[in-house]
N, C-alpha and C positions, 0 to 999 in steps of 0.2 A: 779860586775862592780866596777871599780876604781873611786874615787872621781874626778880624772882628766877628765875622760870621760864625766861625766854628767856636770862638770864645763864648759867644752868647748861647750856643747850643750846649756847650759844656757847663756853663753856668746854670742852665735850666736843669740839666741832668744831675749835677752835684754842685750846689751853690758855693761859690768861693767864700762868701760871707760866713760859712760854717767853719772855716778853718780856725784853729787855735790862735791865740794872740801871738804866740812865739813863732808861728809858722810863717812861710813865705811862698804860699801857693799863688798861682796866677801867671801872667805873662812876664817871664824873666829875661828873655832875650828876643829882640825883634821890635817891630813897630806895628801897632794895632791895625792900621789901615793898609799894611803891605800884603801883597798877594803871595801865596806859596803854591807849590806844585805837587808836593808829596806829603804824606803823613807817616810818621814812624812812632811806634809805641814801645815803651820799655819801663822797667823799674827805675833805672838810673841811666846816666850817660857815662860812657867811657871812650877812650881814644879810638878803639877799634871800630865801634859802631858810628862814630862821627866821621872817621876817615873813609869808611865804606859808603856813607850816605850820599845820595845825589844832591847836587846844589839845589837850593830853594826848598829844602825839606823843613817841615814843621815837626819837631819832636814834642810828644806829650808824654811826660814821665810822672812817676809817683813822687820821688824824692827831689826837692828843690836843689839845683846845683849851687845856688847862692842862698845861704841862710842868713847871714848877717852882712853888715856893710863892708865893702871892699875898700881898703885905703890905698891899695896900689895894684897894678896889673903886671906882675912879674911872670912872663910867659914861660918861665922854666918850672913853675910850681902850680899845683892844683889849687883852685879850679881855673886859674887864668890860662893855663896851658890848653884847656878844653875850650874856653871862651875864644881864644885866638883862632882855633880851627873853625868855630862857628861863624865868626865874623868874616873870615876869608871865603867861606862857602855859602854865605847868606843863609845860615841855618837859624831857625827860630825855636823858642822853647817855652812851653807852658807846663807848669807843675800842678798836679792835683794830689795833694798830700792828705792832711788830716780831714779835709772836707770829704774826700773820697773814702777814707777809712770809715767815716760815720755813715755815709749813704750806701756804700756798696761792699767794700773789700772784706771787712770783718765778717759780715753775714755770708758772703760768698764762700769764703774759706771754711767757715763753720758748717755750712749746709751742703754746698755743692762739692767741696773737696773732701771734707772729713765725714760727711754723711749724717751729721746731727741735725735735729729739728729744733731750732731755737725756741725756748719758752719765755725768754727774757732777753731784751737788748736795750742798753742805753747807748750813749755816744760811741763808746769803744769796746764794751764788754758784751759778749753773747754767752748765754747760759742754757744748759739743758740738765734735766734730772733723769736718772735711770739706774742701771746696774752694770758695772764693768769690772773685770779683774784688771790688776795692774798690767799683766803681760798682754792681755787683750788690747788695752788702750795703747800701750807702747808699740806693739806690732802694727796697729792701725796707723799710728803717727809716722812710723818709719816708712811704711808702704806708700802712704798717700803723699808724703812730703819729700820723699827721696832721701831720707836720712839713714845713715848706716849706724850711727850711735846717737844716744840721747843723754843729756845731763838731767838728772832727776833729784829734786830736793824732797825730803820727808816722804818717801814712797809709801803708799797705802796698798794693802793687798786687795781691798774692795773699795770701789769708788761709786758714790751715789749721785754726784753732781759734778759737772765739768763747766768751766768758764774759759773763754779764749779772748785774747787781744793780739792781733797780728803786730809784727814789728817789735818794738821795745816797750812793753807794757808793765814792767815790774813795779813802776811807781804807782800803779793802780791797785796794788794788792789789798790795800785797806778797804777798797770798795767791792772786793770779791767775796761773795757769800756762796762758796762752793768747796767741795773736798779737794778739787784739783784745778789749778790755773795753768793754762797753756799760753806761753808767750815767748819772745826771743830776747837775746841780749841780757840774760839774768846775771847780774854782778854778784860778787862774793858776799857783800853785805846785805844785798837783797835776799840771798839764799839764807844767810844767818837769821834774818828777821822772819822769813817764812818758816824756818825750822822751829823758831821759838813760839810761833803761832800755830804750829802743827798744820800748816798749809802745804799740801803737795804742790810742787811746781815742776813743770817740764819745759826745758828750754828747746823750743822748736825752731830756733834760728830766725834771724831777721830776714835775710834773703829768702830762705826756704818758705817762710810763712807769707811773704808778700810777693813772691815771684809771679803770682797769678794776676797782678794788676793789668798787664797788657791784654790778657785773654778777656777779662771782664770788660774793659773799655772797648776793645775791638768789637765785641758782640753788641754793645750798646750803640756804637757808631754805625754798625751795619744796619741796625734797626732804624737809623735815621737816614739811611741811604748813603753813608759816607764810608769809603774804603780806606783802610790803613794797613800797613805791614807791621809785623812785630820785629823789633830790633832790640833784642834783649841784651842787657849788659851782663858781663861775667860776674859770678860770685867771687868777691875778692879773697875768700877763704878757700884753701885747698886742704882736704883731709888726707893725711899721709901716715 
């Protein structure tokens, strides 16, 4: 299959035009009319999954390996060290980032992983109303996302509405109309702002909340008769 063929299928599934202006989704490494032999799916690329990949593999990942312009390719530093491996092994790369967040990933995590039934969704925020205790919600998050601990801002004993954005969504807190906002990568000053606004926030991790990208895409590709393997990158953080 040529890259162009699967690119068009992916573009129909989750249009690349939906990506945010600052994003860099699309074909990042390779040549659109070149053929490939294998498909590997993952959240990110790391050295281990590139070195273990078969030659002529097309990687489809969530996070773009290249976000901004590269002024040099120093193969001793990231991301050029990974690009060198890709060129040597004829590995290609397509990223599906904010476009896939909007069309698939946020809703999948909210409904299929956490078990909520969304009552509202915009580009990045899913929301549900109901009744949960703090401990009930936190135990659910730990269990479903594989988290041993959680960072919580302004905890509430009773919660009547929950919103979620996978990845790093703290910048969207002003758009959240809910008792509790679930997202990852919550910074100190985000937490201070949330506390001043009496908004409960739970840091559910960037990797942990988006690790399901490959599962979602694998299922969608199988529906199109296309087989891919999951080649998941490692979480760069280790809890010790």
